[in-house]
C-alpha positions as CSV (number, residue, x, y, z in Angstrom):
1,M,12.7,-33.9,-19.4
2,K,16.2,-32.6,-18.9
3,T,17.1,-30.0,-16.3
4,D,18.0,-27.6,-19.2
5,E,14.4,-27.8,-20.5
6,I,12.9,-27.3,-17.1
7,D,15.1,-24.3,-16.5
8,K,14.1,-22.8,-19.8
9,I,10.4,-23.3,-19.0
10,I,10.8,-21.7,-15.6
11,A,12.7,-18.8,-17.1
12,E,10.0,-18.2,-19.7
13,A,7.3,-18.3,-17.0
14,L,9.1,-15.8,-14.8
15,E,9.7,-13.5,-17.8
16,S,6.0,-13.6,-18.7
17,E,5.0,-12.8,-15.1
18,K,7.4,-9.8,-15.0
19,K,5.6,-8.4,-18.1
20,K,2.1,-8.7,-16.5
21,S,0.5,-7.4,-13.4
22,H,-1.9,-9.6,-11.4
23,K,-4.7,-8.3,-13.6
24,G,-3.0,-9.2,-16.8
25,K,-2.2,-5.7,-17.8
26,P,1.3,-4.6,-18.7
27,L,3.1,-2.8,-15.9
28,S,3.6,0.9,-16.5
29,T,6.6,2.2,-14.6
30,H,5.2,5.8,-14.5
31,N,1.9,4.6,-13.1
32,G,3.6,2.3,-10.7
33,N,5.9,5.0,-9.4
34,R,3.0,7.4,-9.0
35,I,1.0,4.9,-7.0
36,A,4.0,4.1,-4.9
37,S,4.6,7.7,-4.1
38,I,0.9,8.2,-3.2
39,R,1.0,5.2,-0.9
40,K,4.1,6.6,0.8
41,I,2.4,9.9,1.4
42,L,-0.7,8.2,2.7
43,N,1.4,6.1,5.1
44,I,3.2,9.2,6.4
45,V,-0.1,11.0,7.0
46,F,-1.5,7.9,8.7
47,I,1.5,7.7,11.1
48,I,1.2,11.4,11.9
49,G,-2.6,11.0,12.5
50,F,-2.0,8.0,14.7
51,I,0.6,9.8,16.8
52,A,-1.6,12.8,17.1
53,A,-4.6,10.7,18.2
54,V,-2.4,9.0,20.9
55,I,-1.1,12.4,22.1
56,I,-4.7,13.8,22.3
57,Y,-5.9,10.7,24.1
58,F,-3.3,11.2,26.9
59,V,-3.0,15.0,27.0
60,F,-6.7,15.9,26.6
61,P,-8.6,12.9,28.0
62,E,-11.9,14.8,28.0
63,Q,-11.7,15.4,24.2
64,K,-13.0,12.0,23.1
65,I,-14.7,13.4,20.0
66,L,-11.4,14.9,18.7
67,F,-9.6,11.7,19.5
68,F,-12.1,9.6,17.6
69,S,-12.2,12.0,14.7
70,I,-8.5,12.0,14.2
71,G,-8.1,8.3,14.9
72,F,-10.9,7.2,12.5
73,G,-9.5,9.7,9.9
74,A,-6.1,8.0,10.1
75,I,-7.7,4.6,9.8
76,A,-9.6,5.7,6.7
77,L,-6.4,6.9,5.1
78,K,-4.8,3.5,5.9
79,I,-7.8,1.7,4.3
80,V,-7.4,3.8,1.1
81,E,-3.6,2.9,1.0
82,F,-4.5,-0.8,1.5
83,F,-6.8,-0.7,-1.5
84,L,-4.2,1.1,-3.6
85,R,-1.7,-1.6,-2.7
86,F,-3.8,-4.4,-4.0
87,M,-5.8,-2.8,-6.8
88,F,-2.9,-1.3,-8.8
């Protein structure tokens, strides 16, 4: 094979991968943008929850239930974001 033929095969393979997601469905820019914005919001809320949990841990050391509630809530949001990243 010549290098031109190899380059053509690689270009065709890359073009077909751009048209498909990892599940084989065509990518929808609207759906992709919506999922990306939801993920950004979930990440921001996770960071706020994490910071709030750390502050509560040091400012109110006797409030362990509140610390665990906020901390596990933030972790639950991060898990949801994780699944959105790999499922869509």
